[in-house]
Short mmCIF file of the C-alpha atoms (twelve columns), coordinates in Angstrom:
data_MODEL
# 
_entry.id   MODEL 
# 
loop_
_atom_site.group_PDB 
_atom_site.id 
_atom_site.type_symbol 
_atom_site.label_atom_id 
_atom_site.label_alt_id 
_atom_site.label_comp_id 
_atom_site.label_asym_id 
_atom_site.label_seq_id 
_atom_site.Cartn_x 
_atom_site.Cartn_y 
_atom_site.Cartn_z 
_atom_site.pdbx_PDB_model_num 
ATOM 1   C CA . MET A 1   -95.521  8.022  58.050 1 
ATOM 2   C CA . ARG A 2   -96.547  6.175  54.943 1 
ATOM 3   C CA . THR A 3   -96.553  8.092  51.304 1 
ATOM 4   C CA . ASP A 4   -99.837  6.181  50.231 1 
ATOM 5   C CA . GLU A 5   -101.355 8.254  53.442 1 
ATOM 6   C CA . PHE A 6   -100.923 11.038 51.090 1 
ATOM 7   C CA . ASP A 7   -102.904 9.438  47.803 1 
ATOM 8   C CA . PHE A 8   -106.208 10.648 46.646 1 
ATOM 9   C CA . VAL A 9   -108.061 10.062 43.582 1 
ATOM 10  C CA . LEU A 10  -108.190 12.620 41.039 1 
ATOM 11  C CA . PRO A 11  -110.213 12.417 38.055 1 
ATOM 12  C CA . GLU A 12  -108.449 13.418 34.922 1 
ATOM 13  C CA . ARG A 13  -111.073 15.645 33.727 1 
ATOM 14  C CA . LEU A 14  -109.855 18.075 36.999 1 
ATOM 15  C CA . ILE A 15  -106.613 18.742 35.671 1 
ATOM 16  C CA . ALA A 16  -106.426 22.226 34.112 1 
ATOM 17  C CA . GLN A 17  -104.871 22.121 30.860 1 
ATOM 18  C CA . HIS A 18  -105.368 25.855 30.189 1 
ATOM 19  C CA . PRO A 19  -105.327 28.690 32.222 1 
ATOM 20  C CA . PRO A 20  -108.844 30.751 32.970 1 
ATOM 21  C CA . GLU A 21  -109.653 33.511 30.214 1 
ATOM 22  C CA . GLN A 22  -108.649 36.112 32.684 1 
ATOM 23  C CA . ARG A 23  -106.045 36.003 35.798 1 
ATOM 24  C CA . GLY A 24  -108.064 35.883 39.001 1 
ATOM 25  C CA . ALA A 25  -110.900 34.235 37.463 1 
ATOM 26  C CA . SER A 26  -110.230 30.966 39.654 1 
ATOM 27  C CA . ARG A 27  -112.372 29.987 42.352 1 
ATOM 28  C CA . LEU A 28  -110.784 29.919 45.847 1 
ATOM 29  C CA . LEU A 29  -111.267 27.354 48.803 1 
ATOM 30  C CA . TYR A 30  -110.983 28.932 51.939 1 
ATOM 31  C CA . ALA A 31  -109.932 26.375 54.553 1 
ATOM 32  C CA . HIS A 32  -110.033 27.609 58.359 1 
ATOM 33  C CA . ASP A 33  -110.971 26.844 61.847 1 
ATOM 34  C CA . GLY A 34  -112.142 23.044 60.477 1 
ATOM 35  C CA . VAL A 35  -114.671 25.121 58.154 1 
ATOM 36  C CA . LEU A 36  -114.844 25.022 54.202 1 
ATOM 37  C CA . GLU A 37  -115.845 27.948 52.236 1 
ATOM 38  C CA . ASN A 38  -116.386 27.901 48.432 1 
ATOM 39  C CA . ARG A 39  -115.132 31.330 47.407 1 
ATOM 40  C CA . ARG A 40  -114.167 33.093 44.431 1 
ATOM 41  C CA . PHE A 41  -110.138 34.382 43.970 1 
ATOM 42  C CA . ALA A 42  -111.351 37.912 43.852 1 
ATOM 43  C CA . GLU A 43  -112.799 37.319 47.289 1 
ATOM 44  C CA . LEU A 44  -108.990 37.145 48.602 1 
ATOM 45  C CA . LEU A 45  -109.076 41.168 49.006 1 
ATOM 46  C CA . GLN A 46  -111.973 40.560 51.712 1 
ATOM 47  C CA . LEU A 47  -109.934 37.930 53.397 1 
ATOM 48  C CA . VAL A 48  -106.862 39.639 53.829 1 
ATOM 49  C CA . ARG A 49  -106.441 42.385 56.896 1 
ATOM 50  C CA . LEU A 50  -104.994 45.628 56.860 1 
ATOM 51  C CA . GLY A 51  -101.331 45.303 58.288 1 
ATOM 52  C CA . ASP A 52  -100.803 41.862 56.523 1 
ATOM 53  C CA . VAL A 53  -97.829  41.183 54.446 1 
ATOM 54  C CA . LEU A 54  -98.263  39.185 51.333 1 
ATOM 55  C CA . VAL A 55  -95.049  37.311 50.328 1 
ATOM 56  C CA . LEU A 56  -94.508  36.654 46.597 1 
ATOM 57  C CA . ASN A 57  -92.022  34.703 44.583 1 
ATOM 58  C CA . ASP A 58  -90.748  36.878 41.782 1 
ATOM 59  C CA . THR A 59  -88.643  34.336 40.268 1 
ATOM 60  C CA . ARG A 60  -88.991  34.274 36.179 1 
ATOM 61  C CA . VAL A 61  -89.642  30.895 33.923 1 
ATOM 62  C CA . ILE A 62  -86.632  30.364 31.663 1 
ATOM 63  C CA . ASN A 63  -87.100  28.331 28.079 1 
ATOM 64  C CA . ALA A 64  -85.628  25.375 29.743 1 
ATOM 65  C CA . ARG A 65  -86.369  23.035 27.302 1 
ATOM 66  C CA . LEU A 66  -84.217  22.584 24.213 1 
ATOM 67  C CA . PHE A 67  -84.146  19.733 21.618 1 
ATOM 68  C CA . GLY A 68  -81.121  18.739 19.511 1 
ATOM 69  C CA . SER A 69  -78.894  15.680 18.621 1 
ATOM 70  C CA . LYS A 70  -76.024  14.012 20.064 1 
ATOM 71  C CA . GLU A 71  -72.908  13.614 17.921 1 
ATOM 72  C CA . SER A 72  -73.901  10.158 16.830 1 
ATOM 73  C CA . GLY A 73  -77.321  11.817 15.505 1 
ATOM 74  C CA . GLY A 74  -79.504  10.234 18.010 1 
ATOM 75  C CA . LYS A 75  -82.146  12.414 19.115 1 
ATOM 76  C CA . VAL A 76  -82.131  14.345 22.507 1 
ATOM 77  C CA . GLU A 77  -83.953  16.305 24.773 1 
ATOM 78  C CA . VAL A 78  -82.217  18.641 27.340 1 
ATOM 79  C CA . LEU A 79  -84.313  20.097 30.636 1 
ATOM 80  C CA . VAL A 80  -82.380  22.830 32.160 1 
ATOM 81  C CA . GLU A 81  -82.788  21.859 36.130 1 
ATOM 82  C CA . ARG A 82  -80.445  24.786 36.972 1 
ATOM 83  C CA . VAL A 83  -78.353  27.697 35.634 1 
ATOM 84  C CA . LEU A 84  -74.941  27.410 37.539 1 
ATOM 85  C CA . ASN A 85  -73.347  30.410 36.060 1 
ATOM 86  C CA . GLU A 86  -72.609  32.067 32.685 1 
ATOM 87  C CA . HIS A 87  -71.858  28.998 30.330 1 
ATOM 88  C CA . GLU A 88  -72.904  26.079 32.858 1 
ATOM 89  C CA . VAL A 89  -76.392  24.258 33.653 1 
ATOM 90  C CA . LEU A 90  -77.257  21.272 35.444 1 
ATOM 91  C CA . ALA A 91  -79.840  19.505 32.877 1 
ATOM 92  C CA . GLN A 92  -81.876  16.263 32.524 1 
ATOM 93  C CA . VAL A 93  -81.039  14.549 29.170 1 
ATOM 94  C CA . ARG A 94  -83.196  12.562 27.854 1 
ATOM 95  C CA . ALA A 95  -81.588  10.027 24.854 1 
ATOM 96  C CA . SER A 96  -81.492  6.527  23.814 1 
ATOM 97  C CA . HIS A 97  -78.169  6.151  25.379 1 
ATOM 98  C CA . ALA A 98  -76.652  8.720  27.978 1 
ATOM 99  C CA . PRO A 99  -73.836  11.211 26.501 1 
ATOM 100 C CA . LYS A 100 -70.328  10.756 27.443 1 
ATOM 101 C CA . ALA A 101 -68.313  13.408 29.108 1 
ATOM 102 C CA . GLY A 102 -66.542  15.312 26.457 1 
ATOM 103 C CA . SER A 103 -68.979  14.593 23.722 1 
ATOM 104 C CA . PHE A 104 -71.077  17.598 22.320 1 
ATOM 105 C CA . LEU A 105 -74.635  17.895 21.981 1 
ATOM 106 C CA . HIS A 106 -76.319  20.042 18.735 1 
ATOM 107 C CA . LEU A 107 -79.554  22.027 19.835 1 
ATOM 108 C CA . ALA A 108 -81.583  23.907 17.878 1 
ATOM 109 C CA . ALA A 109 -84.387  26.616 17.845 1 
ATOM 110 C CA . GLU A 110 -87.985  26.007 17.411 1 
ATOM 111 C CA . GLY A 111 -87.875  22.377 18.657 1 
ATOM 112 C CA . SER A 112 -85.996  21.189 15.120 1 
ATOM 113 C CA . LEU A 113 -83.206  18.916 14.917 1 
ATOM 114 C CA . CYS A 114 -79.618  19.282 14.144 1 
ATOM 115 C CA . SER A 115 -76.985  17.470 12.241 1 
ATOM 116 C CA . SER A 116 -73.682  17.037 13.269 1 
ATOM 117 C CA . GLY A 117 -71.169  19.721 12.046 1 
ATOM 118 C CA . ALA A 118 -67.382  19.684 12.195 1 
ATOM 119 C CA . SER A 119 -65.477  16.503 13.399 1 
ATOM 120 C CA . THR A 120 -64.274  17.845 16.532 1 
ATOM 121 C CA . GLY A 121 -68.105  18.080 17.405 1 
ATOM 122 C CA . VAL A 122 -68.682  21.609 17.579 1 
ATOM 123 C CA . PRO A 123 -71.036  22.699 14.613 1 
ATOM 124 C CA . LEU A 124 -69.811  24.512 11.579 1 
ATOM 125 C CA . ALA A 125 -70.043  28.372 11.836 1 
ATOM 126 C CA . GLY A 126 -73.318  29.447 10.601 1 
ATOM 127 C CA . ALA A 127 -74.769  26.026 10.947 1 
ATOM 128 C CA . GLY A 128 -77.768  27.313 13.265 1 
ATOM 129 C CA . ALA A 129 -76.729  24.782 16.140 1 
ATOM 130 C CA . LEU A 130 -75.949  25.628 19.493 1 
ATOM 131 C CA . PRO A 131 -72.988  23.556 20.446 1 
ATOM 132 C CA . VAL A 132 -72.741  22.181 24.030 1 
ATOM 133 C CA . GLU A 133 -70.455  20.059 25.863 1 
ATOM 134 C CA . VAL A 134 -71.158  17.480 28.502 1 
ATOM 135 C CA . LEU A 135 -68.859  17.798 30.968 1 
ATOM 136 C CA . GLY A 136 -70.009  15.161 33.203 1 
ATOM 137 C CA . ARG A 137 -72.639  13.717 35.519 1 
ATOM 138 C CA . ASN A 138 -73.833  14.949 38.847 1 
ATOM 139 C CA . GLY A 139 -76.781  11.880 39.966 1 
ATOM 140 C CA . GLU A 140 -79.461  12.201 37.626 1 
ATOM 141 C CA . PHE A 141 -78.307  15.338 36.003 1 
ATOM 142 C CA . PHE A 142 -75.646  16.110 33.537 1 
ATOM 143 C CA . ARG A 143 -73.283  19.098 33.804 1 
ATOM 144 C CA . LEU A 144 -73.380  20.924 30.443 1 
ATOM 145 C CA . ARG A 145 -71.195  24.033 29.179 1 
ATOM 146 C CA . PHE A 146 -72.508  26.230 26.540 1 
ATOM 147 C CA . VAL A 147 -69.455  26.971 24.312 1 
ATOM 148 C CA . SER A 148 -70.423  29.633 22.359 1 
ATOM 149 C CA . GLY A 149 -69.587  32.526 24.617 1 
ATOM 150 C CA . GLU A 150 -72.519  34.119 25.214 1 
ATOM 151 C CA . ASP A 151 -74.776  34.356 28.297 1 
ATOM 152 C CA . VAL A 152 -76.634  30.715 28.892 1 
ATOM 153 C CA . LEU A 153 -79.522  32.949 29.931 1 
ATOM 154 C CA . ASP A 154 -79.709  34.743 26.516 1 
ATOM 155 C CA . LEU A 155 -79.018  31.477 24.579 1 
ATOM 156 C CA . LEU A 156 -82.077  29.876 26.502 1 
ATOM 157 C CA . GLU A 157 -84.100  32.798 25.539 1 
ATOM 158 C CA . ARG A 158 -83.087  32.395 21.489 1 
ATOM 159 C CA . TYR A 159 -82.974  28.669 21.476 1 
ATOM 160 C CA . GLY A 160 -85.135  27.059 24.362 1 
ATOM 161 C CA . GLN A 161 -89.164  26.348 24.821 1 
ATOM 162 C CA . LEU A 162 -91.095  27.042 28.154 1 
ATOM 163 C CA . PRO A 163 -91.249  23.925 29.820 1 
ATOM 164 C CA . LEU A 164 -94.906  23.158 30.678 1 
ATOM 165 C CA . PRO A 165 -95.328  20.736 33.564 1 
ATOM 166 C CA . PRO A 166 -95.692  17.046 32.684 1 
ATOM 167 C CA . TYR A 167 -99.715  16.592 33.253 1 
ATOM 168 C CA . ILE A 168 -100.079 19.711 30.785 1 
ATOM 169 C CA . THR A 169 -100.601 17.488 27.126 1 
ATOM 170 C CA . HIS A 170 -100.040 20.096 24.875 1 
ATOM 171 C CA . ALA A 171 -97.117  21.795 23.930 1 
ATOM 172 C CA . ALA A 172 -96.342  25.609 24.960 1 
ATOM 173 C CA . ASP A 173 -98.236  27.877 23.004 1 
ATOM 174 C CA . ASP A 174 -98.571  31.801 22.798 1 
ATOM 175 C CA . GLU A 175 -101.304 31.788 25.579 1 
ATOM 176 C CA . ASP A 176 -98.473  29.869 27.541 1 
ATOM 177 C CA . GLU A 177 -95.988  32.314 26.712 1 
ATOM 178 C CA . GLN A 178 -97.824  34.782 28.749 1 
ATOM 179 C CA . ARG A 179 -99.860  33.113 31.291 1 
ATOM 180 C CA . TYR A 180 -97.187  30.891 32.762 1 
ATOM 181 C CA . GLN A 181 -95.418  33.558 34.090 1 
ATOM 182 C CA . THR A 182 -96.470  35.542 37.203 1 
ATOM 183 C CA . VAL A 183 -96.712  39.558 36.344 1 
ATOM 184 C CA . PHE A 184 -94.246  40.192 39.069 1 
ATOM 185 C CA . ALA A 185 -91.678  37.753 37.560 1 
ATOM 186 C CA . ARG A 186 -88.112  39.630 37.824 1 
ATOM 187 C CA . GLN A 187 -85.162  37.090 38.746 1 
ATOM 188 C CA . ALA A 188 -84.630  34.233 35.985 1 
ATOM 189 C CA . GLY A 189 -84.120  31.046 37.046 1 
ATOM 190 C CA . ALA A 190 -87.043  28.469 37.364 1 
ATOM 191 C CA . VAL A 191 -87.950  25.481 35.453 1 
ATOM 192 C CA . ALA A 192 -91.483  25.593 36.983 1 
ATOM 193 C CA . ALA A 193 -94.036  28.736 37.694 1 
ATOM 194 C CA . PRO A 194 -94.672  29.355 41.290 1 
ATOM 195 C CA . THR A 195 -98.425  29.020 40.292 1 
ATOM 196 C CA . ALA A 196 -100.092 30.414 43.316 1 
ATOM 197 C CA . GLY A 197 -98.785  33.839 41.750 1 
ATOM 198 C CA . LEU A 198 -100.111 33.449 38.432 1 
ATOM 199 C CA . HIS A 199 -103.723 34.293 39.723 1 
ATOM 200 C CA . PHE A 200 -102.902 37.732 40.507 1 
ATOM 201 C CA . ASP A 201 -102.974 40.817 37.994 1 
ATOM 202 C CA . GLU A 202 -101.667 44.339 38.292 1 
ATOM 203 C CA . ALA A 203 -105.220 45.351 39.495 1 
ATOM 204 C CA . MET A 204 -105.287 42.815 42.165 1 
ATOM 205 C CA . LEU A 205 -101.803 43.710 43.676 1 
ATOM 206 C CA . GLN A 206 -102.905 47.530 43.594 1 
ATOM 207 C CA . ALA A 207 -106.028 46.797 45.254 1 
ATOM 208 C CA . LEU A 208 -104.232 44.798 48.444 1 
ATOM 209 C CA . ARG A 209 -101.768 47.859 48.522 1 
ATOM 210 C CA . ASP A 210 -105.091 50.446 48.594 1 
ATOM 211 C CA . LYS A 211 -106.236 48.386 51.484 1 
ATOM 212 C CA . GLY A 212 -103.315 48.644 53.401 1 
ATOM 213 C CA . VAL A 213 -101.457 44.977 52.748 1 
ATOM 214 C CA . ARG A 214 -97.864  45.357 52.324 1 
ATOM 215 C CA . LEU A 215 -96.356  43.330 49.395 1 
ATOM 216 C CA . ALA A 216 -92.714  41.791 49.708 1 
ATOM 217 C CA . TYR A 217 -90.832  39.192 47.801 1 
ATOM 218 C CA . VAL A 218 -88.385  36.597 48.188 1 
ATOM 219 C CA . THR A 219 -86.697  34.513 45.226 1 
ATOM 220 C CA . LEU A 220 -86.840  30.747 45.055 1 
ATOM 221 C CA . HIS A 221 -86.101  29.055 41.684 1 
ATOM 222 C CA . VAL A 222 -88.459  26.063 41.233 1 
ATOM 223 C CA . GLY A 223 -86.559  22.670 40.042 1 
ATOM 224 C CA . ALA A 224 -88.062  20.138 37.965 1 
ATOM 225 C CA . GLY A 225 -88.355  18.201 40.979 1 
ATOM 226 C CA . THR A 226 -91.229  20.007 42.229 1 
ATOM 227 C CA . PHE A 227 -93.369  17.675 39.689 1 
ATOM 228 C CA . GLN A 228 -91.905  14.223 40.987 1 
ATOM 229 C CA . PRO A 229 -93.812  12.251 43.408 1 
ATOM 230 C CA . VAL A 230 -92.515  10.559 46.557 1 
ATOM 231 C CA . ARG A 231 -91.975  6.744  45.645 1 
ATOM 232 C CA . ALA A 232 -90.197  5.791  48.694 1 
ATOM 233 C CA . GLU A 233 -92.794  3.498  50.649 1 
ATOM 234 C CA . HIS A 234 -92.022  5.991  54.244 1 
ATOM 235 C CA . ILE A 235 -91.884  9.878  53.318 1 
ATOM 236 C CA . HIS A 236 -88.638  9.987  55.661 1 
ATOM 237 C CA . GLU A 237 -86.751  7.693  53.139 1 
ATOM 238 C CA . HIS A 238 -87.333  10.386 50.542 1 
ATOM 239 C CA . ALA A 239 -84.386  12.386 49.335 1 
ATOM 240 C CA . MET A 240 -85.636  15.944 48.645 1 
ATOM 241 C CA . HIS A 241 -84.353  18.377 45.582 1 
ATOM 242 C CA . SER A 242 -82.341  21.373 46.209 1 
ATOM 243 C CA . GLU A 243 -83.333  24.974 45.320 1 
ATOM 244 C CA . ARG A 244 -81.705  28.535 45.391 1 
ATOM 245 C CA . TYR A 245 -83.518  31.067 47.106 1 
ATOM 246 C CA . GLU A 246 -82.799  34.728 48.156 1 
ATOM 247 C CA . ILE A 247 -84.524  36.620 50.884 1 
ATOM 248 C CA . PRO A 248 -83.931  40.736 50.684 1 
ATOM 249 C CA . GLN A 249 -83.287  42.748 53.933 1 
ATOM 250 C CA . ALA A 250 -86.370  44.555 52.722 1 
ATOM 251 C CA . THR A 251 -88.643  41.266 52.979 1 
ATOM 252 C CA . VAL A 252 -87.024  40.712 56.569 1 
ATOM 253 C CA . ASP A 253 -87.850  43.957 57.402 1 
ATOM 254 C CA . ALA A 254 -91.654  44.101 56.285 1 
ATOM 255 C CA . ILE A 255 -92.265  40.961 57.913 1 
ATOM 256 C CA . ALA A 256 -90.816  42.416 61.211 1 
ATOM 257 C CA . GLN A 257 -92.974  45.421 61.191 1 
ATOM 258 C CA . THR A 258 -96.177  43.143 60.353 1 
ATOM 259 C CA . ARG A 259 -95.286  41.221 63.196 1 
ATOM 260 C CA . ASN A 260 -95.313  44.104 65.481 1 
ATOM 261 C CA . ALA A 261 -98.321  45.666 64.225 1 
ATOM 262 C CA . GLY A 262 -100.173 42.591 65.034 1 
ATOM 263 C CA . GLY A 263 -100.628 41.581 61.273 1 
ATOM 264 C CA . ARG A 264 -100.050 38.283 59.671 1 
ATOM 265 C CA . VAL A 265 -97.534  36.405 57.158 1 
ATOM 266 C CA . ILE A 266 -99.475  35.295 54.174 1 
ATOM 267 C CA . ALA A 267 -97.160  33.389 51.725 1 
ATOM 268 C CA . VAL A 268 -98.318  33.079 48.135 1 
ATOM 269 C CA . GLY A 269 -97.195  29.997 47.218 1 
ATOM 270 C CA . THR A 270 -95.259  26.793 48.555 1 
ATOM 271 C CA . THR A 271 -92.347  28.164 47.583 1 
ATOM 272 C CA . SER A 272 -92.548  31.430 49.333 1 
ATOM 273 C CA . LEU A 273 -93.158  29.298 52.458 1 
ATOM 274 C CA . ARG A 274 -90.370  26.948 51.965 1 
ATOM 275 C CA . ALA A 275 -87.863  30.121 51.144 1 
ATOM 276 C CA . LEU A 276 -88.944  31.814 54.171 1 
ATOM 277 C CA . GLU A 277 -89.028  28.665 56.353 1 
ATOM 278 C CA . SER A 278 -85.510  27.791 54.945 1 
ATOM 279 C CA . ALA A 279 -84.035  31.203 56.365 1 
ATOM 280 C CA . ALA A 280 -85.656  30.956 59.836 1 
ATOM 281 C CA . MET A 281 -84.066  27.313 60.431 1 
ATOM 282 C CA . GLY A 282 -82.227  29.017 63.170 1 
ATOM 283 C CA . GLY A 283 -85.088  30.498 65.005 1 
ATOM 284 C CA . LYS A 284 -84.871  34.099 63.591 1 
ATOM 285 C CA . LEU A 285 -85.885  35.148 59.818 1 
ATOM 286 C CA . VAL A 286 -82.491  36.252 58.294 1 
ATOM 287 C CA . ALA A 287 -81.867  38.212 54.960 1 
ATOM 288 C CA . GLY A 288 -79.434  36.581 52.407 1 
ATOM 289 C CA . GLU A 289 -79.126  33.917 49.583 1 
ATOM 290 C CA . SER A 290 -78.693  30.069 50.204 1 
ATOM 291 C CA . GLU A 291 -80.002  26.504 48.946 1 
ATOM 292 C CA . THR A 292 -82.581  24.880 50.713 1 
ATOM 293 C CA . ASN A 293 -83.417  21.246 50.705 1 
ATOM 294 C CA . ILE A 294 -86.158  21.555 53.444 1 
ATOM 295 C CA . PHE A 295 -88.679  18.956 53.696 1 
ATOM 296 C CA . ILE A 296 -91.964  20.063 55.249 1 
ATOM 297 C CA . ILE A 297 -94.159  17.250 56.732 1 
ATOM 298 C CA . PRO A 298 -96.669  16.884 59.319 1 
ATOM 299 C CA . GLY A 299 -94.929  17.608 62.832 1 
ATOM 300 C CA . TYR A 300 -93.152  20.436 61.474 1 
ATOM 301 C CA . ARG A 301 -93.133  23.554 63.786 1 
ATOM 302 C CA . PHE A 302 -93.446  26.653 61.457 1 
ATOM 303 C CA . ASN A 303 -91.448  29.667 62.385 1 
ATOM 304 C CA . VAL A 304 -92.835  32.608 59.797 1 
ATOM 305 C CA . VAL A 305 -95.845  31.886 57.852 1 
ATOM 306 C CA . ASP A 306 -99.566  32.301 59.291 1 
ATOM 307 C CA . VAL A 307 -101.720 31.638 56.222 1 
ATOM 308 C CA . LEU A 308 -100.684 29.919 52.875 1 
ATOM 309 C CA . LEU A 309 -102.178 30.725 49.445 1 
ATOM 310 C CA . THR A 310 -101.837 27.380 47.091 1 
ATOM 311 C CA . ASN A 311 -103.077 25.763 44.060 1 
ATOM 312 C CA . PHE A 312 -103.872 21.998 44.686 1 
ATOM 313 C CA . HIS A 313 -101.043 19.312 44.158 1 
ATOM 314 C CA . LEU A 314 -100.274 16.185 42.797 1 
ATOM 315 C CA . PRO A 315 -101.485 13.087 44.839 1 
ATOM 316 C CA . LYS A 316 -98.023  11.437 46.939 1 
ATOM 317 C CA . SER A 317 -96.294  14.826 46.340 1 
ATOM 318 C CA . THR A 318 -93.832  16.938 48.889 1 
ATOM 319 C CA . LEU A 319 -96.397  19.565 48.386 1 
ATOM 320 C CA . LEU A 320 -99.370  17.971 49.334 1 
ATOM 321 C CA . MET A 321 -97.287  16.865 52.457 1 
ATOM 322 C CA . LEU A 322 -96.226  20.419 53.295 1 
ATOM 323 C CA . VAL A 323 -99.914  21.608 52.862 1 
ATOM 324 C CA . CYS A 324 -101.117 18.657 55.244 1 
ATOM 325 C CA . ALA A 325 -98.465  20.060 57.777 1 
ATOM 326 C CA . PHE A 326 -99.564  23.474 57.445 1 
ATOM 327 C CA . GLY A 327 -103.365 22.898 57.789 1 
ATOM 328 C CA . GLY A 328 -103.474 19.494 59.565 1 
ATOM 329 C CA . MET A 329 -103.627 16.412 57.600 1 
ATOM 330 C CA . ASN A 330 -107.019 15.293 58.458 1 
ATOM 331 C CA . GLU A 331 -108.379 18.644 57.342 1 
ATOM 332 C CA . MET A 332 -106.263 18.874 54.391 1 
ATOM 333 C CA . LEU A 333 -107.340 15.667 53.073 1 
ATOM 334 C CA . ALA A 334 -110.996 16.422 53.718 1 
ATOM 335 C CA . ALA A 335 -110.396 19.730 51.804 1 
ATOM 336 C CA . TYR A 336 -108.974 17.661 48.693 1 
ATOM 337 C CA . ARG A 337 -111.942 15.387 48.595 1 
ATOM 338 C CA . HIS A 338 -114.411 18.163 48.873 1 
ATOM 339 C CA . ALA A 339 -112.210 20.228 46.398 1 
ATOM 340 C CA . VAL A 340 -112.696 16.824 43.844 1 
ATOM 341 C CA . GLU A 341 -116.408 16.546 44.765 1 
ATOM 342 C CA . ASN A 342 -116.963 20.411 44.093 1 
ATOM 343 C CA . GLU A 343 -114.918 19.952 40.528 1 
ATOM 344 C CA . TYR A 344 -112.470 22.402 41.489 1 
ATOM 345 C CA . ARG A 345 -109.471 22.710 38.847 1 
ATOM 346 C CA . PHE A 346 -106.102 21.127 39.724 1 
ATOM 347 C CA . PHE A 347 -102.678 22.038 39.459 1 
ATOM 348 C CA . SER A 348 -100.689 24.774 37.959 1 
ATOM 349 C CA . TYR A 349 -103.427 26.392 36.017 1 
ATOM 350 C CA . GLY A 350 -106.125 25.108 38.576 1 
ATOM 351 C CA . ASP A 351 -107.830 27.215 40.964 1 
ATOM 352 C CA . ALA A 352 -106.785 28.292 44.729 1 
ATOM 353 C CA . MET A 353 -107.028 27.526 48.398 1 
ATOM 354 C CA . LEU A 354 -106.337 29.791 51.413 1 
ATOM 355 C CA . ILE A 355 -105.382 27.858 54.250 1 
ATOM 356 C CA . GLU A 356 -105.056 29.186 57.933 1 
ATOM 357 C CA . ARG A 357 -102.458 27.846 59.775 1 
ATOM 358 C CA . LYS A 358 -103.731 25.111 62.084 1 
ATOM 359 C CA . PRO A 359 -102.294 25.854 65.609 1 
# 
């Protein structure tokens, strides 16, 4: 299939720059049996059934964007892609010239630029800069080591900034600090939010429990590659980015109980769906922790998920291709045209779709 088959025209005014005033105040496009219904997100409570299980991604967005300087004094911007261990990360590094292995970056809080410190490249004590050693390159990413001895997650919390998606044009502010996290975020490690989960508040989650809907959790740490369009002419030529996920045994058990009782598995977000389908590649859903670079395109046979709740995705993106695989290509492209014509809000802070899987 050609990548341009997944293109569509999106007016810039429909790209949501801010969240709605309250969680759950978004619109909901319900796609089922070839029908499109304009709903409100609050009506999700009417569309789920007693005995269904809702699977949510409990990853937490880290302060993955840092600013500073190289030893030469040149400005640098770092976007952490993945935390590897207590002291090392993989990251994108933007600079006029790529830093060399063995050199140091000097990063600072509040987006300010650091000046070079000692001749070794490590800032002087009390200089306020965060020393980071460049260990080498891994494809498009750099392997960086935070040399202060503190846990890297603590350092990112102190020195980093929230990494908003590239299509949001303002710098992260206090509103984003609160609203670009789900209310159930627990496991730190993502550089982008699982955005379908942003619609839920605690009251909606409790209402779902009260109705008899099970809530289960997976963890998939979303990488920056989620925003990258497919640039290859044919989709099979695209190299998918890899992400870390974990499926608890409690979630496997909840899904098995749901299946046995005739209920449906509803994935909240493409990240939850990718985690579940990756963990069932052998034909049976298994608990555990692993890596996935699963690329779901039309023709894929789904093993776990019956219903998908998701936001609207970028043209020519792997996520749009996933949605087309799930709900039918013609049906989903028609749904996107409908969404544009009806001025739904797109992307991370935008409206949602509830899609029943096409048989």
